[in-house]
N, C-alpha and C positions, 0 to 999 in steps of 0.2 A: 851594125855588126856586133857590138858589145851587148846590145839589148837582146838580140837573137841568141847569142852565146849564153847569157844569163838565164834566158828562158829555157834553153835546151838543158843546161846543167840542173836547173830546178826540177825538171822532169826526170832526168837520169838519176838524180839523188833519191828519188822515191824508192828505187830498187836497192835493197840492202846490200846486194853483192857488188854494186857499182860504187859504193861509198869509199872502199879502200883505194881503188885506182884514183879517185878524185883527191883523196888525201895525199897519196904518194906523188901526185903531180903538182902538189902545192897550190891547188886551185882556190882554196879558201883565202890564202893571202892575196891572190890575184883578184878575188871578188870584193874584198873589203873596201878598196878605194871607191867602188861603185856606190857604196852607201852614202857618199858625199854628193851624189847626183841630185839634181832638182827635178828629174824626170820621174814621176810617180810610178810609171810602169817598170822602169829600170830598178827602182828601189824595191818594188814588189818582188820581182823575179830574183834579184840578187839576195834579198833577205830570205826568201824561201830556200834558195840553193844553199846558202850558208847554214841556215837552221837545220835543214835535212842532213847535210853532210856532218855537222857537228853534234847532232843529237846523240845523247848518251855517250859522249866521248869527252871525258873530263880533261884530258891533256889539251885537246884542241880548244875546248871552252876556256881553259886558263890562258891559252895563247891569244884568244880573241880579246880577253880582258886586258892583257898586257899591251896590245896594239891599240887600245882605246875604243873598242867597238861600243862600249856602254854609252859613251858620249854621243855617238852617232844614233844609237837607238832612242835616246832621250830627245835628240834634235828632231828626229822623224815624228816622234809622238807629239812634239810641240808644234811643228810646222804643218803637220797633216792630221790634226786631231779629229777631223770629220770624215776622213777617208776610211771607210769601214774595212776594206781589204788590207790596207797598209797597217792600220791599227791592230788588226787581228794578227798579222805576221809579226809585228813588233812586240806585241804582248806575249806571243809564244816564245820569241827569242829571249825576252826578259825572264820568262818562266823557267827556261832551260838554264839560264845563267845565275838566277837569283840565289840558288843554294850555295854558291861559292862565296867564301868569305872575302876573297879578293874583289869579286864583283860588287858585293855589298859596300865594301870600302870605297870603291870607285864611284858607285852610284850615290853614296852619301855626299859627294862633292858636286852633284848635279841637282837639278830641280825635278828629279823623277817623282818625288812624293807629291808635289803639286800637280803634275800631269796625270798621275795615276788616280788621284782623288777626282780630278775632272772627268776621267774616263769612267770611274765608278758611278759618278752622278749621271753620266750619259747612258750607261748600260741599260738596255731594255730587255734582253733575253737571258735566260739562265746560263747558257753556255758562256757568254761574255762575262757575266758576274763571277762564275766559277773560276775562270782564268785569272781575272783581276784579283780575286780573293787569294788565290794560290800564290801570286806574286807578292801581294801585300803581307801575307802570313810569313813568307820567307824573309822579306825585308825587315819585318818587325822584330826579327832576332837581333838586329843591329841597333844599339842604343841611340846613335845619332839619327838614323832613319826613323826610329820610333818617335822621337821628338818632332822631327820634320813632318811626319804624317799627321800628328795632332795639330801642329801649327798650321798645316794645310787644311784643317777642318774635316778630317776623315770621320770624326765622331758625329758631325752634323749629317753627313751622307748616310752613315750607318743608322742614325735615328730615322731618317726618311725611309730607308729600306725596311726597317723593322716595323714602322707604322704601316707601310703598305702591305706587308705580309702578315701582320698580326692577326691571328684568328684563322688563318688558312690551314687546311688539313692536307693539302696536296704535298706529295712526297718531295717534289722539286723545290717547293717553297720552304719546306722544313730543312732541306739541305742548305739553302741559302741562309736561313736564320741561324743554323748551327755554325756556318762559316763566319757569319758576322759575330756571333758569340765568341768563337775561338779567337778572332782578331782582337776584340775588345779585351779579352783576358790577356792576350799577349802584350797589348799596349800597357796594361796595368802591372804586369810582372816586371821585376827588375832584371838586370843583366847578371852575369856570373860574379862580378865583383861589385859589392854594394858599398861604394864610397858616397860621400855626402852629396856630390853633384848629381849622381845617378838617382839617389833617393829623392832629391828635390824634383828631378825630371819626372819620376814615377808619380810623385804627388801632384805635380802640375797636370800630367796626363789624366790622373784620377779626377781632378777638378773639372777638366774639360769634358770628360765623359759623363760626369754627374749632370752636366748641363742638358743632356738629352732627355732626362726623365720628366721634366714638366710637360713635354709634349705628349708623352705616353699617359701621364696621369690625367691630362685634361681631354685627350682625344677620344677615349673609349670608356664605356661603362665597365664596372668590375666583372660583369658576366663574360666579357670577351677576353679576359686574361687567360690565354691558353698556356699549356704546360711548358711549351718551348720558351715563350717569352718570360714566363715566371721563373723558369730555371735560369735564364740569362740575368734577370734582375737579382736573383738570390746570389748567384756566384759572383756578380760584380760587387754587390754590397759586401760580401764576405771579403773579397780581395781589397776593396777600398778601405774597409775597417782595419785590415791588417796594415796597410800603408800608414794609416793614422796612428797605429800603435808603435810603428817603427819610428815615425817622425812625430815630434811634439805637436799636439793639436793647437791650432790657433782658433780665433773666434769664427773664422770661415772654414774650419776643418771639414774634410770630406765627409766624415761620419755625421757631423752636425748638419751639413748641407743635405745629406740623404734623408735625414729625419724631417727636416724642414720641408722637403719636397713631397712628403707623404708616402715614401716608399714603405715605411713600416705598415701602413694600413693596406697597401697592395699585397704585402706578404701575408698579412693576417687574413685578407679576403681569400687568398689562395688556400691557406691552411684550413679555413672554415669549410671550404668546398671539398678538400681532399684529406681531411684529418682521419677519416675512417678507411679510406681506400685511395687508390691512385698511385702515382709514381713515387716510390720511396725515395729516390735520389733527389727529387724536387723537394719533398718534405724535409729531408736532411739539410739541403742547401738553405732553404728558407729559415729553418730553425736555427742553424748555425749563424746565419746573417742576423737574425733577431737578437741572439745572445750577444754578438759582438757590438751591435749598434746600441745596446743598453749599457755599454761600459763608460763612455764619456759622461761626466756629471751633468752637463747641460742637457744632454739627451734624456737622461733619467727624468729630469723635471718636466720636459715637454711631453714625454711619453706618458707620464702619470697624469698630466693635465688633460691629455687627449683620451684618457680612459683605456690605455693599452693594457694596464694590469688587469682590468676587468675582462677585456676581450681574451686575454691569455688564460685567465681562470676558466672562462667558458669553454675553452678548447680542451681543458683538462678532463673533460668527459670521455676523451679518447681512452680506449682500452689497449692501445698500442704502446708497449713499454718504451721504445726509442723516442716516440713523440712525447710521452710523459716526462721522460728523463730530461730532454732538452728544454721543454717548457718550464720545468722546475728550475733549471739552470738560469733561464732568462729572468724568471721572477726573482731569483737570488741576486742577479746582477742589478735589477731595478731597485731592490731593497738596500743594496750596499751603500752605506753612508747617507741614506735618505729616511729621515724620521717619518715623513709624511707617507712614504711607501710602506714602511713597516707598520704604521698605524692602520692603513687601508687593508693590508693583507692580514694583520693580526686581529682585526675585528670582523673578519668574515668567517662565521661559524662553519659554513659549508666547506671552505678551503681548509680550515684547521682540522676538521674531521677527516677530510680526505688525506691530509698530510699524515695524520696519526695512523690511518690505515696503511699508508705506504711505509711508514716507519716500522710497521710489523711485517712488511713484505720481504721476508728473507729469501724468497725464491728469485727476486730481482735485486741483486746486490747494488747495482747502479742507482736504481730508483730509491732503494732503502737509504743509501748514503746521501743522495741529493735531497730527499725529503727531510732528513735529520738536519742537514746543513741549512736548508731554507728556514726551518723552524728556529734554529739557533740564530740565523741572520736577522729574523724578525725581532727577536728579543734583544740582540746586540745593538740594533739601530733604533730601537723603540724608546720612547720617553713617556709612555702613557701607562697608568695603572690599569686602565680598561683592557689593554692588550695582555698584560700579565695575568689578569683574572680570566680572560678568554682562553688563554693557552692552558691554564690550570684546569678550567672547566672542560676542555677538550681532551684531557688526559695526556697532554703533551709533555709535562714535566718529567715523567718517568723516562721518556726517550732521551731527553737531554742529559739526565743524570747517567743513564747507561752510556751515552756518548762520551762522557768524561773518561771512561775506561775502555774505549774502543780499540786502543792499540795503534791508532793512526794519529800521530802527533798534531797534525793540522786540525783534524776534527775535534780532538780532545781540547785544544786551545780555544776553538770556536765555541764549544759547549761551556767551558769554564768561564770565558768572558761573558757569554750570554747570561749565565746563571748569576754571575757577580753583578751585572748591570740590573737584572730583574730584581735581585735581592735589595739593591740600593733603592729601587723605585718602590717596591711593595713587598718587604720581607714577611709581613704578617700574613699575606695571602699564601705564601709559599711554605711557611714554616712547617705545617703539618705534613705536607707532601715530602719535604726534605727528611723529616724524622722517620716517616714510613719507609722511605727509600734508602735509609741509612747513608745519606750523602756524606756526613762527617766521617764515617768509617771508611768510605771509599776514598775520600781525599787523604786520609791518613796513610792508607796503603800506597797511594801514589807518591807521597812524600818519603815513605820508607824504602820504596823500590829503587835500587841502584840503576835500573835500566830506564827509569823515567827520565825523559829529556829535561834539561834545565828550564826550558821555557814552560813546560807543563808544570814543573814544580813551582815555578814563579807564579803562574796563573792560579794554581791550586791554593797558594797562600793568600793571593788576592781575594779569592772567594771566601776563604776562612775569615778574613778580616770583616767581610760583610756579614757573615753568619754570627759573629761575636756580638752583633747588635740585638740578637734574640737571647733572652734569658735561658730558655730551654736548650737551644743549640749550643750556647756557651757551656752549659753544664755537661752536655755530651762531649764537647771538645776537651774539657778538663778531665772527665772520667776516662776518656780514651788515651790520656797521657800524651797528647800531641805536643805538649810543652817540651818534653824530652827530645822528641824528634826535631823540633824547631831549633833547640840548642845545638844539636849535632850539625844541622844545616848551616849554622853560623860559621862553620869551618869548611864549607863546601868549596870546591875549586872554581866555581862560577861566581863572579863578583855580584851579578844581579840576584842570584839565588841568596847569597849571603845578606845582601841589603834588604831583601824582602823578608827573610827569616828574622832579622833584627826588628824590623818594623812590626811584623805579626806578633812577635814575643812582647813587644811594648804594649800593643793593643790588648793582648791576652792578660797581661799582669796589671793593666790599668795605668801604665805610664803614658805621658804625652810627649 
């Protein structure tokens, strides 16, 4: 009798107009105990009836959660995992409830993550995959469930799905790849409140997700790397690198692991194919990921050893300003703190000539600035006379001198530091250029200008100390009466400026 009643109600509830009478008669609360039955047909009809009556009714859905229906749903998914009709009804019910915070909280106290991962692995058709992904995406908004999903191995199943669909151009497959991508991104993103425990959980999620990449690296040739999967790699690298910036990197940091797995070369393979055309969003994601992966020191060393700098330089043939801009930024990250990188880049005449061209490209402000900054970075981190000579030969010195008066304090300081280091390495090579470009006079103006920041004044005096080792430049400094300006700076409000002014005066007048 109960079975027939549940079956009739499930059919009646298909009619939108009949839902209200069912609700008013409290039939939902009458049906809920039937979910504890061991009769699969009873579970099927009761589940359908409840799902149809409560569909799109938030109040009723909240009531279902309060009376513990989530526990029943997980039990059914566990006990009847191979019953296709029951699993389908169960997943639809979870899909309707998963958007509720109360439901997520209740489900976090069950083994729903483990069961959903099992169903994801079993799913064979697109419809089933889409329903499961919808449930998983909603549950991944809850921090506890997010961790449980990773512990249940969801990343392994996602890897298998991506491997299976990689290279497919069918619209349905593309939708599944996108859904998998969205889920991975959700697993990597933190919650609303970033406390230490949540950050650690995100980092652990990132480590687990990083583990899927060796399969993709080894399973396919680079020609099969389609734009959907490349986009996924790029965005994941970008997010993982952000988690590494938020949390201190350890020897097994996620950024480091990504480089060890060869993701860098997959990104470069992608860019080499699409540098002149293709999906702009893919290019931007890949370029941003490359730049972020070049930040950890240990990555810089490995990337240099593997010839990444040379591959990036080859990509600079692109005539697309956004690509050029981000590639220059990546090279600057590689050179930061790395004398070897600075030497490689600083002794490449083709690169230096291109940089000088971009330094003149006033129609593209971003590229103009990034080219200048890369040129300065090469000199700042360089320890070789050959690099100093090469930059002078390429006509790069005039751009660095101009950079000292650019009006942007960060760029001014980079240029001043670069010129000071280059002067300490090989002042003889630079002396004539400095005289022609009136560097001494420019530095004097910076010291006299009240609007010049204390740090720029400090670095200007540091450069002056290096220039005093040249007889001709010392004469210019004396003739320009910089001594008087230095004496005035000895009473400056900034202690560092005062200290450097005293030191520079001592060097100028020959004291030790």
